[in-house]
MIBA-458986 format. One line per field, with one value per residue: z, y, x of N, C-alpha, C in turn; chain. Coordinates in nm, 2 decimals, padded with zeros to 4 digits. Each point is the difference from the previous one (the first is absolute). Layout:
BEGIN
npz = Z / ...
npy = Y / ...
npx = X / ...
capz = Z / ...
capy = Y / ...
capx = X / ...
cpz = Z / ...
cpy = Y / ...
cpx = X / ...
chain = A / ...
//
This chain:
BEGIN
npz = 01.58 / 00.03 / -00.12 / 00.07 / -00.13 / 00.04 / -00.08 / 00.13 / -00.04 / 00.06 / 00.04 / 00.02 / 00.09 / -00.07 / -00.12 / 00.05 / 00.06 / -00.11 / -00.07 / 00.08 / 00.00 / -00.13 / 00.07 / -00.07 / 00.11 / 00.00 / -00.11 / 00.03 / -00.13 / 00.03 / -00.06 / -00.12 / 00.05 / 00.10 / -00.10 / -00.07 / 00.12 / 00.00 / 00.12 / -00.08 / 00.06 / 00.01 / -00.10 / 00.07 / -00.09 / 00.10 / 00.05 / 00.00 / -00.07 / -00.07 / -00.11 / -00.06 / 00.12 / 00.01 / -00.13 / 00.02 / 00.12 / -00.07 / -00.09 / 00.10 / 00.04 / -00.12 / -00.02 / 00.13 / -00.01 / -00.12 / 00.05 / 00.10 / -00.08 / -00.09 / 00.12 / -00.01 / 00.05 / 00.10 / -00.07 / 00.09 / -00.09 / 00.07 / -00.04 / 00.01 / 00.10 / -00.01 / 00.00 / 00.07 / 00.04 / -00.04 / -00.13 / 00.02 / 00.05 / 00.00 / 00.12 / -00.07 / -00.06 / 00.11 / -00.04 / 00.02 / 00.09 / -00.03 / 00.13 / 00.00 / -00.10 / -00.03 / 00.01 / 00.05 / 00.03 / -00.02 / 00.13 / -00.03 / -00.07 / -00.02 / 00.04 / 00.13 / -00.04 / 00.07 / -00.03 / 00.11 / 00.04 / 00.07 / -00.07 / -00.06 / 00.03 / -00.13 / 00.05 / -00.10 / 00.08 / 00.02 / 00.12 / 00.02 / -00.08 / -00.05 / 00.04 / 00.03 / -00.12 / 00.02 / -00.09 / -00.02 / 00.02 / 00.10 / -00.09 / 00.04 / -00.08 / -00.06 / -00.10 / -00.11 / -00.01 / -00.11 / 00.02 / -00.13 / 00.02 / -00.07 / 00.11 / -00.03 / -00.04 / -00.01 / -00.03 / 00.13 / 00.01 / 00.01 / -00.03 / 00.04 / -00.09 / -00.05 / 00.02 / -00.06 / 00.10 / -00.05 / 00.10 / -00.05 / -00.03 / -00.09 / -00.02 / -00.01 / 00.02 / -00.09 / 00.11 / -00.01 / 00.08 / -00.04 / 00.09 / 00.13 / -00.01 / 00.00 / -00.07 / -00.03 / 00.12 / 00.06 / -00.09 / 00.02 / 00.13 / -00.03 / -00.08 / 00.09 / 00.10 / -00.08 / -00.02 / 00.13 / 00.02 / -00.11 / 00.06 / 00.09 / -00.11
npy = 01.40 / -00.12 / 00.03 / -00.06 / -00.04 / 00.04 / -00.11 / -00.04 / -00.02 / 00.11 / -00.06 / 00.10 / -00.07 / -00.11 / 00.06 / 00.06 / -00.11 / -00.07 / 00.09 / 00.00 / -00.13 / 00.03 / 00.07 / -00.06 / 00.03 / -00.12 / 00.04 / -00.04 / -00.01 / 00.05 / 00.11 / 00.02 / 00.07 / -00.09 / -00.09 / 00.06 / 00.02 / -00.13 / 00.03 / -00.09 / -00.08 / -00.09 / -00.09 / -00.06 / -00.10 / -00.03 / -00.12 / -00.05 / -00.12 / 00.02 / -00.02 / -00.05 / -00.06 / -00.04 / -00.03 / -00.07 / -00.05 / -00.03 / -00.02 / 00.03 / -00.08 / -00.04 / 00.11 / -00.01 / -00.13 / 00.02 / 00.11 / -00.08 / -00.10 / 00.08 / 00.04 / -00.13 / 00.00 / -00.06 / -00.11 / -00.06 / -00.09 / -00.05 / -00.11 / 00.01 / 00.08 / -00.11 / -00.09 / 00.09 / 00.00 / -00.13 / -00.05 / -00.13 / -00.05 / -00.13 / 00.04 / -00.04 / -00.03 / 00.05 / 00.13 / 00.02 / 00.06 / -00.10 / 00.01 / -00.14 / -00.01 / -00.07 / -00.13 / -00.02 / -00.11 / -00.10 / -00.04 / -00.07 / -00.08 / 00.00 / 00.12 / 00.00 / 00.03 / 00.11 / 00.07 / -00.07 / 00.08 / -00.05 / 00.09 / -00.05 / 00.10 / 00.03 / 00.06 / 00.08 / 00.10 / 00.09 / 00.03 / 00.13 / -00.04 / -00.07 / 00.12 / -00.09 / -00.02 / -00.13 / -00.06 / -00.05 / 00.13 / -00.03 / 00.01 / 00.06 / -00.10 / 00.07 / -00.09 / 00.02 / 00.13 / 00.02 / 00.08 / 00.02 / 00.04 / 00.11 / 00.07 / -00.10 / 00.12 / 00.01 / -00.12 / 00.02 / -00.07 / -00.13 / -00.08 / -00.12 / 00.00 / -00.10 / 00.12 / 00.05 / 00.06 / 00.12 / 00.02 / 00.06 / 00.12 / 00.06 / 00.11 / 00.07 / 00.08 / -00.10 / -00.05 / -00.13 / -00.06 / -00.13 / 00.00 / -00.03 / 00.11 / 00.05 / -00.12 / 00.06 / 00.03 / -00.03 / -00.10 / -00.02 / 00.01 / -00.08 / -00.06 / 00.00 / -00.03 / -00.09 / -00.03 / 00.00 / -00.06 / -00.07 / 00.02 / -00.01 / -00.07
npx = 00.07 / -00.06 / -00.04 / -00.10 / -00.01 / -00.12 / 00.01 / -00.01 / 00.12 / 00.05 / 00.11 / -00.09 / -00.07 / 00.02 / -00.03 / -00.11 / -00.03 / 00.03 / -00.06 / -00.10 / 00.01 / 00.01 / -00.08 / -00.09 / -00.06 / -00.07 / -00.06 / -00.12 / 00.00 / -00.12 / 00.05 / -00.04 / -00.09 / 00.00 / 00.01 / -00.09 / -00.05 / 00.04 / 00.05 / 00.04 / 00.07 / -00.11 / -00.03 / -00.09 / 00.00 / -00.07 / -00.03 / -00.12 / -00.01 / -00.11 / 00.07 / -00.10 / -00.03 / 00.13 / 00.01 / -00.12 / 00.04 / 00.11 / -00.09 / -00.07 / 00.10 / -00.04 / -00.08 / -00.05 / -00.01 / -00.04 / -00.07 / -00.03 / -00.03 / -00.07 / -00.05 / 00.02 / -00.13 / 00.07 / -00.02 / -00.07 / 00.00 / -00.11 / 00.04 / -00.13 / 00.05 / 00.08 / -00.10 / -00.07 / 00.12 / -00.04 / 00.03 / 00.00 / -00.11 / 00.04 / 00.01 / -00.10 / 00.12 / 00.06 / -00.02 / 00.13 / 00.08 / 00.07 / 00.02 / -00.01 / 00.08 / -00.11 / -00.02 / -00.12 / 00.06 / -00.08 / 00.02 / 00.11 / -00.07 / 00.13 / -00.04 / -00.01 / -00.12 / 00.01 / 00.11 / 00.01 / 00.09 / 00.10 / 00.07 / 00.12 / 00.08 / 00.01 / 00.10 / -00.05 / -00.03 / 00.10 / -00.06 / -00.02 / -00.10 / 00.10 / 00.04 / 00.10 / -00.05 / -00.01 / 00.07 / -00.12 / -00.01 / -00.09 / -00.10 / -00.11 / -00.04 / -00.10 / 00.00 / -00.08 / 00.04 / 00.08 / 00.10 / -00.02 / 00.12 / -00.02 / 00.03 / 00.08 / 00.05 / -00.14 / 00.04 / -00.03 / -00.11 / 00.02 / -00.10 / 00.02 / -00.10 / 00.06 / 00.04 / 00.11 / -00.06 / -00.03 / 00.08 / 00.10 / -00.06 / 00.08 / -00.06 / 00.11 / -00.10 / -00.03 / -00.05 / 00.02 / -00.09 / 00.02 / 00.09 / -00.04 / 00.07 / -00.13 / 00.01 / 00.12 / -00.05 / 00.11 / 00.01 / -00.13 / 00.02 / 00.11 / -00.07 / -00.10 / 00.09 / 00.05 / -00.13 / -00.03 / 00.12 / -00.04 / -00.11 / 00.10 / 00.04
capz = 00.00 / -00.11 / -00.03 / -00.04 / -00.07 / 00.04 / -00.11 / 00.04 / -00.01 / 00.06 / 00.14 / 00.05 / 00.14 / 00.01 / -00.06 / 00.08 / 00.13 / -00.04 / -00.03 / 00.13 / 00.07 / -00.06 / 00.00 / -00.14 / 00.02 / -00.11 / 00.00 / -00.09 / -00.09 / -00.03 / -00.13 / -00.10 / 00.04 / 00.11 / -00.06 / -00.09 / 00.08 / 00.11 / 00.02 / 00.04 / -00.05 / -00.08 / -00.01 / 00.00 / -00.06 / 00.05 / -00.07 / -00.01 / -00.08 / -00.15 / -00.08 / -00.06 / 00.11 / 00.04 / -00.10 / 00.00 / 00.12 / -00.01 / -00.12 / 00.04 / 00.05 / -00.11 / -00.04 / 00.11 / 00.01 / -00.11 / 00.02 / 00.11 / -00.05 / -00.09 / 00.08 / 00.06 / 00.13 / 00.01 / 00.01 / 00.03 / -00.03 / 00.07 / -00.05 / -00.11 / -00.02 / -00.10 / -00.13 / -00.07 / -00.07 / -00.12 / -00.11 / -00.01 / 00.07 / -00.05 / 00.10 / -00.05 / -00.12 / 00.04 / -00.01 / 00.11 / -00.01 / -00.10 / 00.05 / -00.03 / -00.12 / 00.02 / 00.02 / 00.12 / -00.05 / 00.10 / 00.03 / -00.07 / 00.06 / 00.07 / 00.14 / 00.07 / -00.02 / 00.00 / 00.09 / 00.13 / 00.10 / 00.00 / -00.10 / 00.02 / -00.11 / -00.07 / -00.03 / -00.13 / -00.01 / 00.12 / 00.01 / 00.13 / 00.06 / 00.06 / 00.09 / 00.12 / -00.05 / -00.06 / -00.07 / 00.08 / 00.10 / -00.04 / 00.01 / 00.00 / -00.13 / -00.03 / -00.14 / -00.10 / -00.12 / 00.02 / -00.10 / -00.10 / -00.04 / -00.13 / 00.03 / 00.11 / 00.08 / 00.11 / 00.10 / 00.11 / 00.07 / -00.05 / 00.09 / -00.08 / 00.04 / -00.12 / -00.10 / 00.06 / -00.02 / 00.06 / 00.14 / 00.03 / -00.13 / 00.02 / -00.12 / 00.04 / 00.14 / 00.03 / 00.06 / 00.03 / 00.05 / -00.02 / 00.13 / 00.09 / 00.10 / 00.13 / 00.06 / -00.02 / 00.12 / 00.01 / -00.14 / -00.07 / 00.06 / -00.05 / -00.13 / 00.02 / 00.05 / -00.12 / -00.09 / 00.07 / 00.00 / -00.13 / -00.02 / 00.06 / -00.07
capy = -00.07 / -00.09 / -00.01 / -00.14 / 00.01 / -00.08 / -00.02 / -00.10 / -00.14 / -00.01 / -00.05 / 00.13 / -00.01 / -00.06 / 00.08 / 00.12 / -00.04 / -00.03 / 00.13 / 00.07 / -00.06 / 00.04 / 00.15 / 00.05 / 00.10 / -00.02 / 00.06 / -00.07 / 00.09 / -00.07 / 00.04 / 00.06 / 00.14 / 00.01 / -00.04 / 00.12 / 00.10 / -00.05 / 00.05 / -00.12 / -00.03 / -00.12 / -00.07 / -00.15 / -00.06 / -00.14 / -00.06 / -00.14 / -00.02 / -00.02 / 00.11 / 00.08 / 00.08 / 00.10 / 00.11 / 00.08 / 00.08 / 00.10 / 00.09 / 00.14 / 00.05 / -00.01 / 00.12 / 00.05 / -00.10 / 00.02 / 00.12 / -00.01 / -00.08 / 00.09 / 00.09 / -00.07 / -00.05 / -00.14 / -00.09 / -00.14 / -00.09 / -00.13 / -00.11 / 00.05 / 00.13 / -00.02 / -00.05 / 00.11 / 00.09 / -00.05 / 00.04 / -00.08 / -00.13 / -00.10 / -00.01 / 00.08 / 00.07 / 00.14 / 00.09 / 00.06 / 00.14 / 00.01 / 00.07 / -00.09 / -00.08 / -00.14 / -00.06 / -00.09 / -00.13 / -00.10 / -00.10 / -00.13 / -00.11 / -00.10 / 00.04 / 00.03 / 00.14 / 00.10 / -00.01 / 00.06 / -00.04 / 00.06 / -00.04 / 00.07 / 00.09 / 00.00 / 00.14 / 00.01 / 00.12 / 00.09 / 00.09 / 00.06 / -00.06 / -00.13 / 00.01 / -00.08 / -00.13 / -00.09 / -00.11 / -00.11 / 00.06 / -00.04 / 00.09 / -00.06 / 00.02 / -00.05 / 00.05 / -00.10 / 00.05 / 00.06 / 00.10 / -00.03 / 00.13 / 00.01 / 00.05 / -00.08 / 00.08 / 00.05 / -00.11 / 00.01 / -00.13 / -00.10 / -00.12 / -00.12 / -00.08 / -00.06 / 00.08 / 00.10 / 00.12 / 00.13 / 00.02 / 00.15 / 00.07 / 00.15 / 00.09 / 00.14 / 00.02 / -00.10 / -00.12 / -00.09 / -00.14 / -00.09 / -00.06 / 00.09 / 00.03 / 00.02 / -00.13 / -00.07 / 00.00 / 00.10 / 00.04 / 00.09 / 00.13 / 00.06 / 00.05 / 00.12 / 00.10 / 00.05 / 00.09 / 00.13 / 00.07 / 00.05 / 00.11 / 00.11 / 00.04
capx = -00.13 / -00.03 / -00.15 / -00.05 / -00.12 / -00.11 / -00.10 / -00.09 / 00.06 / 00.13 / 00.01 / 00.04 / 00.04 / 00.14 / 00.11 / 00.01 / 00.07 / 00.14 / 00.06 / 00.02 / 00.11 / 00.13 / 00.00 / -00.04 / -00.11 / -00.09 / -00.13 / -00.09 / -00.06 / -00.13 / -00.06 / 00.09 / 00.02 / 00.10 / 00.13 / 00.05 / 00.05 / 00.08 / 00.13 / 00.07 / 00.14 / -00.01 / -00.13 / -00.01 / -00.12 / -00.01 / -00.11 / -00.03 / -00.12 / 00.01 / 00.06 / -00.11 / -00.06 / 00.10 / 00.00 / -00.12 / 00.00 / 00.11 / -00.01 / -00.02 / 00.13 / 00.10 / 00.06 / 00.09 / 00.11 / 00.09 / 00.07 / 00.10 / 00.11 / 00.08 / 00.08 / 00.11 / -00.03 / 00.02 / -00.12 / 00.02 / -00.12 / 00.01 / -00.08 / -00.08 / 00.05 / 00.10 / -00.05 / -00.07 / 00.10 / 00.04 / -00.08 / -00.12 / -00.01 / -00.08 / -00.11 / -00.10 / 00.05 / -00.02 / 00.12 / 00.06 / 00.05 / 00.10 / 00.12 / 00.10 / -00.04 / -00.01 / -00.13 / -00.03 / -00.05 / -00.03 / 00.10 / -00.02 / -00.09 / 00.08 / 00.01 / -00.12 / -00.05 / 00.10 / 00.12 / -00.04 / 00.10 / 00.13 / 00.09 / 00.12 / 00.04 / 00.13 / 00.02 / 00.06 / 00.09 / 00.00 / -00.11 / -00.02 / -00.12 / 00.03 / 00.11 / -00.02 / -00.06 / 00.10 / -00.05 / -00.05 / -00.09 / -00.14 / -00.10 / -00.13 / -00.07 / -00.13 / -00.04 / -00.02 / 00.06 / 00.13 / 00.03 / 00.11 / 00.05 / 00.06 / 00.14 / 00.06 / 00.08 / -00.08 / -00.01 / 00.09 / 00.00 / -00.10 / -00.03 / -00.03 / -00.12 / -00.04 / 00.06 / 00.08 / -00.08 / 00.04 / -00.05 / 00.03 / 00.03 / 00.02 / 00.01 / 00.01 / -00.06 / -00.10 / 00.05 / -00.11 / 00.04 / -00.11 / -00.04 / -00.05 / 00.10 / -00.06 / -00.03 / 00.12 / 00.08 / 00.11 / 00.06 / -00.10 / 00.01 / 00.12 / -00.03 / -00.08 / 00.09 / 00.09 / -00.08 / -00.01 / 00.13 / 00.02 / -00.09 / 00.06 / 00.12
cpz = -00.12 / -00.02 / -00.05 / -00.07 / 00.05 / -00.11 / 00.03 / -00.01 / 00.07 / 00.15 / 00.08 / 00.14 / 00.01 / -00.05 / 00.08 / 00.13 / -00.03 / -00.03 / 00.13 / 00.08 / -00.05 / -00.01 / -00.13 / 00.01 / -00.11 / 00.02 / -00.11 / -00.09 / -00.06 / -00.14 / -00.09 / 00.03 / 00.10 / -00.05 / -00.08 / 00.09 / 00.11 / 00.01 / 00.06 / -00.06 / -00.10 / 00.01 / 00.01 / -00.06 / 00.06 / -00.08 / 00.01 / -00.09 / -00.15 / -00.07 / -00.05 / 00.10 / 00.05 / -00.09 / 00.00 / 00.12 / 00.00 / -00.11 / 00.05 / 00.05 / -00.12 / -00.03 / 00.10 / 00.01 / -00.11 / 00.02 / 00.11 / -00.05 / -00.09 / 00.08 / 00.07 / 00.14 / 00.00 / 00.02 / 00.03 / -00.02 / 00.07 / -00.05 / -00.11 / -00.03 / -00.09 / -00.14 / -00.08 / -00.07 / -00.14 / -00.11 / 00.01 / 00.08 / -00.07 / 00.09 / -00.04 / -00.12 / 00.01 / -00.02 / 00.13 / -00.03 / -00.11 / 00.04 / -00.01 / -00.11 / 00.03 / 00.03 / 00.13 / -00.05 / 00.11 / 00.03 / -00.07 / 00.07 / 00.08 / 00.15 / 00.07 / -00.01 / 00.10 / 00.07 / 00.13 / 00.10 / -00.03 / -00.12 / 00.00 / -00.13 / -00.05 / -00.05 / -00.13 / -00.02 / 00.13 / 00.00 / 00.14 / 00.08 / 00.07 / 00.09 / 00.13 / -00.03 / -00.07 / -00.09 / 00.09 / 00.12 / -00.05 / 00.03 / -00.03 / -00.13 / 00.01 / -00.13 / -00.09 / -00.14 / 00.03 / -00.12 / -00.09 / -00.06 / -00.14 / 00.01 / 00.12 / 00.09 / 00.12 / 00.12 / 00.10 / 00.07 / -00.06 / 00.11 / -00.09 / 00.06 / -00.13 / -00.12 / 00.07 / -00.02 / 00.07 / 00.14 / 00.04 / -00.13 / 00.04 / -00.14 / 00.05 / 00.15 / 00.04 / 00.05 / 00.03 / 00.04 / -00.01 / 00.14 / 00.09 / 00.11 / 00.14 / 00.07 / 00.01 / 00.12 / -00.01 / -00.13 / -00.08 / 00.06 / -00.05 / -00.14 / 00.01 / 00.05 / -00.11 / -00.09 / 00.07 / -00.01 / -00.14 / -00.03 / 00.06 / -00.07 / -00.09
cpy = -00.09 / -00.01 / -00.14 / 00.02 / -00.10 / -00.01 / -00.12 / -00.14 / -00.02 / -00.06 / 00.12 / -00.01 / -00.05 / 00.09 / 00.13 / -00.03 / -00.02 / 00.13 / 00.08 / -00.06 / 00.05 / 00.15 / 00.06 / 00.10 / -00.02 / 00.07 / -00.07 / 00.10 / -00.06 / 00.03 / 00.07 / 00.15 / 00.01 / -00.04 / 00.12 / 00.11 / -00.04 / 00.06 / -00.12 / -00.02 / -00.12 / -00.05 / -00.15 / -00.04 / -00.14 / -00.08 / -00.15 / -00.01 / 00.00 / 00.13 / 00.09 / 00.09 / 00.11 / 00.12 / 00.09 / 00.09 / 00.11 / 00.10 / 00.15 / 00.06 / 00.02 / 00.13 / 00.06 / -00.08 / 00.03 / 00.13 / -00.01 / -00.09 / 00.09 / 00.10 / -00.06 / -00.05 / -00.15 / -00.07 / -00.14 / -00.08 / -00.13 / -00.10 / 00.04 / 00.14 / 00.01 / -00.03 / 00.11 / 00.10 / -00.04 / 00.03 / -00.07 / -00.13 / -00.10 / -00.02 / 00.10 / 00.08 / 00.15 / 00.08 / 00.05 / 00.14 / 00.01 / 00.08 / -00.08 / -00.09 / -00.15 / -00.04 / -00.08 / -00.13 / -00.10 / -00.09 / -00.13 / -00.10 / -00.10 / 00.02 / 00.02 / 00.15 / 00.03 / -00.05 / 00.07 / -00.05 / 00.07 / -00.06 / 00.09 / 00.09 / -00.04 / 00.14 / 00.01 / 00.12 / 00.08 / 00.09 / 00.05 / -00.06 / -00.13 / 00.00 / -00.08 / -00.13 / -00.08 / -00.11 / -00.11 / 00.05 / -00.03 / 00.11 / -00.06 / 00.04 / -00.05 / 00.06 / -00.12 / 00.04 / 00.06 / 00.09 / -00.04 / 00.13 / 00.00 / 00.05 / -00.08 / 00.08 / 00.05 / -00.11 / 00.01 / -00.14 / -00.09 / -00.10 / -00.11 / -00.07 / -00.06 / 00.08 / 00.11 / 00.13 / 00.12 / 00.01 / 00.15 / 00.06 / 00.15 / 00.06 / 00.14 / 00.01 / -00.10 / -00.13 / -00.09 / -00.14 / -00.08 / -00.06 / 00.11 / 00.03 / 00.02 / -00.12 / -00.09 / 00.01 / 00.11 / 00.04 / 00.09 / 00.14 / 00.07 / 00.06 / 00.13 / 00.11 / 00.06 / 00.09 / 00.13 / 00.08 / 00.05 / 00.12 / 00.13 / 00.05 / 00.13
cpx = -00.01 / -00.15 / -00.03 / -00.13 / -00.10 / -00.10 / -00.09 / 00.05 / 00.13 / -00.01 / 00.05 / 00.06 / 00.15 / 00.11 / 00.01 / 00.08 / 00.15 / 00.08 / 00.02 / 00.12 / 00.14 / 00.00 / -00.04 / -00.11 / -00.10 / -00.14 / -00.08 / -00.07 / -00.12 / -00.06 / 00.10 / 00.03 / 00.10 / 00.13 / 00.06 / 00.06 / 00.09 / 00.14 / 00.08 / 00.14 / 00.00 / -00.14 / 00.02 / -00.13 / 00.00 / -00.11 / 00.00 / -00.13 / 00.03 / 00.04 / -00.11 / -00.07 / 00.09 / 00.00 / -00.12 / 00.00 / 00.11 / -00.02 / -00.03 / 00.13 / 00.10 / 00.07 / 00.10 / 00.12 / 00.10 / 00.07 / 00.11 / 00.12 / 00.09 / 00.08 / 00.12 / -00.02 / 00.02 / -00.13 / 00.04 / -00.13 / 00.03 / -00.10 / -00.09 / 00.03 / 00.12 / -00.05 / -00.07 / 00.09 / 00.04 / -00.11 / -00.14 / 00.01 / -00.09 / -00.13 / -00.11 / 00.03 / -00.02 / 00.13 / 00.04 / 00.04 / 00.11 / 00.13 / 00.12 / -00.04 / 00.01 / -00.14 / 00.00 / -00.06 / -00.02 / 00.11 / -00.03 / -00.08 / 00.08 / 00.02 / -00.13 / -00.03 / -00.11 / 00.13 / -00.04 / 00.10 / 00.14 / 00.08 / 00.12 / 00.03 / 00.14 / 00.03 / 00.08 / 00.09 / -00.02 / -00.12 / 00.00 / -00.12 / 00.04 / 00.13 / -00.02 / -00.07 / 00.10 / -00.07 / -00.05 / -00.09 / -00.14 / -00.10 / -00.14 / -00.07 / -00.14 / -00.04 / -00.02 / 00.06 / 00.13 / 00.04 / 00.11 / 00.04 / 00.05 / 00.15 / 00.05 / 00.09 / -00.07 / -00.02 / 00.11 / 00.03 / -00.10 / -00.03 / -00.04 / -00.13 / -00.06 / 00.06 / 00.08 / -00.07 / 00.05 / -00.07 / 00.02 / 00.04 / 00.01 / 00.01 / 00.00 / -00.05 / -00.10 / 00.07 / -00.12 / 00.05 / -00.13 / -00.04 / -00.05 / 00.11 / -00.06 / -00.04 / 00.12 / 00.10 / 00.11 / 00.06 / -00.09 / 00.01 / 00.13 / -00.03 / -00.09 / 00.08 / 00.09 / -00.08 / -00.02 / 00.12 / 00.02 / -00.08 / 00.06 / 00.12 / -00.02
chain = A / A / A / A / A / A / A / A / A / A / A / A / A / A / A / A / A / A / A / A / A / A / A / A / A / A / A / A / A / A / A / A / A / A / A / A / A / A / A / A / A / A / A / A / A / A / A / A / A / A / A / A / A / A / A / A / A / A / A / A / A / A / A / A / A / A / A / A / A / A / A / A / A / A / A / A / A / A / A / A / A / A / A / A / A / A / A / A / A / A / A / A / A / A / A / A / A / A / A / A / A / A / A / A / A / A / A / A / A / A / A / A / A / A / A / A / A / A / A / A / A / A / A / A / A / A / A / A / A / A / A / A / A / A / A / A / A / A / A / A / A / A / A / A / A / A / A / A / A / A / A / A / A / A / A / A / A / A / A / A / A / A / A / A / A / A / A / A / A / A / A / A / A / A / A / A / A / A / A / A / A / A / A / A / A / A / A / A / A / A / A / A / A / A / A / A / A / A / A / A / A
//
């Protein structure tokens, strides 16, 4: 079972349907008490919107989330759900969870903001999450900020949009993607299926 955190900003229907398609048996978790007692194989933090709002809405889930991360449960952050895993964002000068070291900064003024549409991945290292994904495969992005990691070894894949930015990152049991796999057609479903398979190991 995959627990999807509902903090009022996630694209819940799309990610729930996508995980159902790949046999992820998703369940939406509406509050921190439900998360603390959840009997799940993994957690998904979806999201759209502003960083500060996301952190305010997620704050009640923080203790349970940290406990589950410490237990080794796999976590997948999507879009703003990726960004909140970092130390801090320029968007509202807000603190994140600090589970991955680095900052979230605004896209350069030289490009149209937000990035909204399809962009290709450049794979930097092997990852079970990207099994079956190749250099040049396209995924759907919607964001105005991007993550700058302090540990480049955590970068799995990048994309180029005025700057070479992290698109997929991994640290121990934490996985995150800047794009929306649930909106990225067949290739996005491949990534979600890979995540589901990883939770069974």
